[in-house]
C-alpha positions in Angstrom: 29.1 377.7 147.2 28.4 374.1 148.0 29.9 372.7 151.2 32.6 370.1 151.1 31.4 366.5 151.3 32.0 364.9 154.7 33.8 361.6 155.0 30.6 359.8 155.8 29.1 361.2 152.6 32.1 360.0 150.6 31.8 356.5 152.0 28.2 356.3 150.9 28.8 358.1 147.6 30.1 355.1 145.6 27.0 353.0 146.5 24.7 355.6 144.9 23.1 355.4 141.5 21.5 358.3 139.6 18.1 357.7 138.1 15.6 360.1 136.4 13.7 362.0 138.9 9.9 361.8 139.3 7.8 364.2 137.2 7.0 367.4 139.1 9.8 366.9 141.7 11.8 369.8 140.3 14.9 367.7 140.1 16.7 366.1 137.2 17.9 363.0 139.1 17.1 361.0 142.2 19.7 359.0 144.0 19.2 355.3 144.7 21.5 353.3 147.1 22.5 349.7 147.2 24.2 349.5 143.8 27.0 347.5 145.4 24.7 345.0 147.2 23.8 342.9 144.2 25.4 339.4 144.1 27.9 338.9 141.2 29.2 335.8 139.6 32.7 335.5 138.4 34.6 332.3 137.2 31.9 330.1 138.7 32.0 331.7 142.1 29.2 333.9 143.6 30.1 337.0 145.7 27.8 339.2 147.7 28.8 342.2 145.7 31.4 343.5 143.3 33.7 344.8 146.0 33.9 341.3 147.5 34.8 339.9 144.1 37.5 342.5 143.7 38.9 341.9 147.2 39.0 338.1 146.7 40.9 338.2 143.4 43.1 341.1 144.4 44.3 339.0 147.4 45.0 336.1 145.0 46.9 338.4 142.6 48.9 339.8 145.6 50.0 336.3 146.6 50.9 335.5 143.0 53.1 338.6 142.8 55.2 337.2 145.6 56.2 334.2 143.4 59.7 335.1 142.0 59.2 332.9 139.0 56.0 334.8 138.0 57.9 338.1 137.9 60.6 336.6 135.7 58.1 336.2 132.8 59.4 338.1 129.7 57.8 341.5 129.5 56.9 341.7 133.2 56.3 345.4 134.0 58.8 347.4 136.0 56.9 348.6 139.1 56.0 347.8 142.7 53.4 345.2 143.6 51.2 347.9 145.1 51.3 349.9 141.8 50.4 346.8 139.8 47.5 346.0 142.2 46.3 349.6 142.2 45.9 349.6 138.4 44.4 346.1 138.2 40.8 344.9 138.4 41.3 341.1 138.7 40.5 338.7 137.2 39.3 340.9 134.3 42.3 343.1 134.0 45.8 342.9 135.6 48.6 345.3 134.9 50.9 342.3 134.5 50.7 338.8 132.9 47.2 337.7 133.9 47.3 334.5 136.1 43.5 334.0 135.7 43.6 333.8 131.9 43.4 330.0 131.8 40.5 329.9 134.2 38.7 332.6 132.3 39.0 330.8 129.0 38.1 327.4 130.4 35.1 328.6 132.4 32.8 329.0 129.4 34.7 327.0 126.8 32.3 324.9 124.7 33.4 322.4 122.0 33.2 323.7 118.4 33.1 321.8 115.1 35.0 323.0 112.1 31.8 322.9 110.1 30.5 325.9 112.1 33.3 328.0 110.9 33.4 326.9 107.3 33.2 330.2 105.4 34.7 332.0 102.5 37.6 334.4 103.1 36.6 338.0 103.9 37.2 339.9 100.6 35.2 343.1 101.0 36.6 346.6 101.1 36.2 348.2 104.5 36.2 352.0 105.0 35.4 353.6 108.3 36.0 357.2 109.5 38.1 358.2 112.5 35.6 360.6 114.1 33.9 358.2 116.4 34.0 359.2 120.1 35.4 355.9 121.2 38.1 356.0 118.6 39.1 359.5 119.7 39.1 358.7 123.5 42.8 358.1 123.4 45.3 358.3 120.5 47.6 355.4 119.9 49.9 354.1 117.2 48.2 352.2 114.3 44.8 352.4 115.9 42.0 351.0 113.8 38.3 352.1 114.2 36.3 349.4 116.0 33.5 349.5 113.4 36.0 348.3 110.8 37.1 345.4 113.0 33.5 344.4 113.6 33.0 343.2 110.1 35.8 340.7 110.3 34.6 339.4 113.7 31.0 339.1 112.4 32.3 337.2 109.4 34.5 334.7 111.1 32.9 334.1 114.5 29.5 333.4 116.1 27.8 335.1 119.1 29.5 334.0 122.4 32.8 333.1 120.8 36.1 334.1 122.3 38.2 336.5 120.2 41.9 336.8 121.0 44.1 339.9 120.2 47.7 339.4 121.3 48.7 343.0 120.2 45.6 344.8 121.3 46.9 348.3 121.7 44.0 350.3 123.1 41.5 347.5 122.8 39.5 348.3 119.7 39.1 344.5 119.0 37.4 344.1 122.4 35.2 347.1 121.7 34.3 345.6 118.3 33.5 342.2 119.9 31.1 343.8 122.4 29.5 346.1 119.8 28.5 343.1 117.7 25.8 342.7 120.3 24.4 346.2 120.1 25.4 348.0 116.9 24.1 351.5 116.2 21.3 351.6 113.6 23.5 353.0 110.8 26.2 350.4 111.2 23.7 347.6 111.5 22.0 348.6 108.3 25.3 348.9 106.5 26.6 345.5 107.6 23.3 343.8 106.8 23.4 345.3 103.3 26.7 343.6 102.6 26.1 340.4 104.8 22.4 339.6 104.9 23.1 336.4 106.9 25.0 338.1 109.6 24.6 336.8 113.2 24.5 339.6 115.7 25.5 339.0 119.2 28.2 339.9 121.7 31.6 338.1 121.4 33.9 337.9 124.3 37.6 338.9 124.0 41.0 338.4 125.5 43.3 341.4 125.0 47.1 341.4 125.6 49.9 343.8 125.0 53.4 344.2 126.4 52.9 347.8 127.5 50.8 348.6 130.6 49.6 351.9 129.1 47.5 350.4 126.2 46.2 347.6 128.3 45.1 350.1 130.9 43.2 352.1 128.2 41.9 348.9 126.7 40.6 347.7 130.1 38.7 350.9 130.7 37.3 351.0 127.2 35.9 347.5 127.5 34.7 347.5 131.1 31.1 348.3 131.9 30.5 351.3 134.1 27.6 353.4 135.3 27.8 356.8 133.6 25.7 358.3 136.3 28.2 357.3 139.0 31.2 358.5 137.0 29.4 361.8 136.3 28.7 362.3 140.0 32.2 361.4 140.9 33.4 364.2 138.6 30.8 366.6 140.1 31.8 365.9 143.7 35.6 366.3 143.1 35.1 369.3 140.8 33.1 370.9 143.6 35.9 370.3 146.1 38.4 371.7 143.6 36.2 374.8 143.2 36.2 375.4 146.9 40.0 375.3 147.0 40.8 377.0 143.7 37.6 378.8 142.6 39.0 382.2 143.3 41.4 381.9 140.4 38.5 381.5 138.0 36.9 384.9 138.6 37.6 388.3 137.3 36.1 391.8 138.0 33.1 392.7 135.9 32.5 395.9 137.8 33.4 397.5 141.1 30.9 395.3 142.9 30.5 392.2 140.7 32.7 389.4 139.3 32.4 387.0 136.4 33.6 383.5 135.7 36.6 383.2 133.4 36.1 381.1 130.3 39.6 381.4 129.0 42.6 383.7 128.8 44.8 384.5 125.8 48.5 384.5 126.3 50.9 386.2 123.9 54.4 385.4 123.0 57.0 388.1 123.8 59.8 388.9 121.3 62.9 391.1 121.1 63.2 393.9 118.6 66.4 393.4 116.6 66.8 397.2 116.3 66.2 398.5 119.9 66.5 395.2 121.8 63.3 396.0 123.7 60.6 393.5 124.4 57.6 393.4 122.0 54.3 391.8 123.1 53.1 390.2 119.9 49.4 390.6 120.7 49.7 394.3 121.5 51.9 395.1 118.5 50.6 392.9 115.7 46.9 392.2 116.4 44.1 394.5 115.1 41.1 393.7 117.3 38.7 395.9 115.3 39.6 394.1 112.0 40.1 390.8 113.7 43.4 390.1 111.9 47.1 390.0 112.3 49.2 392.8 111.0 52.2 391.7 109.0 54.6 393.3 109.0 54.0 395.4 112.1 55.9 398.3 113.7 57.9 398.0 116.9 56.0 400.0 119.5 59.3 401.4 120.8 61.3 402.4 117.7 58.8 401.9 114.9 61.1 399.5 113.0 59.1 397.2 110.6 59.1 393.7 112.0 58.0 390.2 110.8 57.3 387.5 113.4 59.3 384.8 111.6 62.6 386.6 111.9 62.2 387.7 115.6 64.0 386.1 118.6 61.9 385.2 121.6 62.4 386.8 125.0 63.3 384.4 127.8 63.3 384.6 131.5 64.8 382.5 134.4 61.8 381.0 136.2 61.8 379.0 139.5 59.6 376.0 139.1 57.8 375.4 142.4 57.2 371.7 141.7 60.7 370.6 140.5 62.3 373.3 142.7 64.7 374.1 139.8 65.4 377.4 138.0 64.6 376.9 134.3 64.9 379.1 131.2 61.5 379.6 129.6 60.1 381.7 126.8 58.2 384.7 128.0 54.5 385.0 127.6 52.1 387.6 128.8 48.3 387.4 129.6 46.7 389.9 127.2 43.0 389.0 126.9 40.2 387.4 129.0 36.9 386.0 128.1 34.4 385.7 130.9 30.7 385.2 131.7 28.5 387.3 133.8 24.7 387.2 134.1 24.3 384.6 131.4 26.3 386.7 128.9 29.9 386.6 127.6 32.3 389.5 127.9 35.9 390.2 127.0 38.5 392.5 128.7 42.1 393.2 129.1 43.6 391.7 132.3 43.5 394.1 135.2 46.0 394.3 138.0 44.1 391.7 140.0 44.1 389.2 137.2 47.9 389.6 136.7 48.4 389.3 140.5 46.4 386.0 140.6 48.5 384.6 137.7 51.7 385.4 139.5 50.3 384.0 142.7 49.2 380.8 141.1 52.6 380.4 139.3 54.4 380.6 142.6 52.3 378.1 144.6 53.3 374.6 145.3 50.5 372.0 145.8 50.5 370.3 149.2 50.5 366.8 147.7 51.9 365.0 144.7 51.1 366.3 141.2 52.6 365.1 137.9 56.1 366.5 137.2 58.8 366.0 134.7 57.5 364.6 131.3 53.9 364.2 132.6 54.0 367.8 133.9 55.1 369.1 130.5 52.4 367.1 128.8 49.7 368.5 131.0 51.1 372.0 130.7 50.9 371.8 126.9 47.4 370.3 126.9 44.2 372.0 125.7 43.2 372.8 129.3 46.4 374.3 130.4 47.8 377.9 130.3 44.4 379.4 131.0 45.7 381.6 133.8 49.3 380.6 134.1 51.5 380.3 131.0 54.2 377.8 130.4 55.0 374.4 131.9 54.7 375.7 135.5 51.7 375.1 137.8 48.6 375.7 135.8 44.9 375.6 136.8 44.5 372.2 135.2 47.3 370.9 137.3 45.7 372.2 140.5 42.4 370.6 139.5 44.3 367.3 138.8 46.0 367.6 142.2 42.6 368.0 143.9 41.2 365.1 141.9 44.1 362.8 142.9 43.5 363.6 146.5 39.9 362.6 146.1 40.9 359.4 144.3 43.5 358.2 146.7 41.6 359.2 149.8 39.2 356.4 149.2 40.1 352.8 150.2 39.0 350.2 147.5 37.3 352.9 145.5 35.1 351.1 143.0 35.9 353.2 140.0 39.4 354.6 140.7 40.8 353.1 137.5 37.9 354.4 135.3 38.2 357.9 136.9 41.9 358.0 136.1 41.1 357.0 132.6 38.5 359.7 132.1 40.5 362.4 133.8 43.6 361.8 131.6 41.4 361.8 128.5 40.1 365.2 129.5 43.6 366.5 130.2 45.3 365.0 127.2 
């Protein structure tokens, strides 16, 4: 198992860049340093690197937040100054009214004539699917695929123009404005078929919304980031999580070997209306050989014929180690495990050690903050939860998130903290 990264390595980590390795080296990637050493220009000012830019504008935003009149603006978010600063990446994104907006608009503003924008109304049917990865990154109300918005922007604007969306939601207008500069071949061919005189080129955008949640998503969808750096961040923090919690991901393959758990199946537990004994639905109503559910099925205790839709659930009183409250929860039992060993997949019924680990994990309390309340329930019902530990109690995904949060907040001025939050919550949602 890989050793945990030292603090010195972590400090250097965010200045590294992954590049394809040299042929014959036996490695997929090489690491280059100095990604933060490039001068950057922002609003007419030149900074030695992007960290210096961020520090400069964060200090300006911190001073602005001390202005009582600024915080009286309608729609100002409810939150501490430090929380607003932690989410922000000024001047490009602020989790509050953006005090740099005027400077941003005026910086590259060039006079336009009305003749440049004399065009017929857009009167073409637009139909775009909703299976694009960008569209599916985060769900949101009334979300529109960016490829549909692109056609309107291309029709009414020119390359370099500024597009404003005052009700931006998750920022699809901004994505569309940027994609006008680098469309995929299929979209490019489709647009040029309908508009032969189209002028390709990136448009800039200003995106606003009252809620901090959509603007946070919009900011991350529209910021440029290095996929290699983000991927390596995940790899480092996942490795640290594996060191802490990897033992919960293994199961016995034989007396001397273990496999890695892919997933575990949990079954609902019901009460027989005739004998009042508990009935594990998987054990009583699933025919593994036929691969189908039996309906109706006999009670394993009294042989009464049962149908799932008329059964009452069995409940238990469970102590939540995060909220420290006793809660009534529907019973579920781990009944099946899929795991990998030696490059092959296997299945098995949970053994005593698997059940012991599930109980142990359910009773543990993380040593630092993890989401609780509504956010806890959201994670516990997500597609990554309930692998080892059923119900809205501590799940493996929550332990992983706990480890990731420690990695995020353990770094001062971490370059991509916001982007990592965004990616992490996409995975867990």
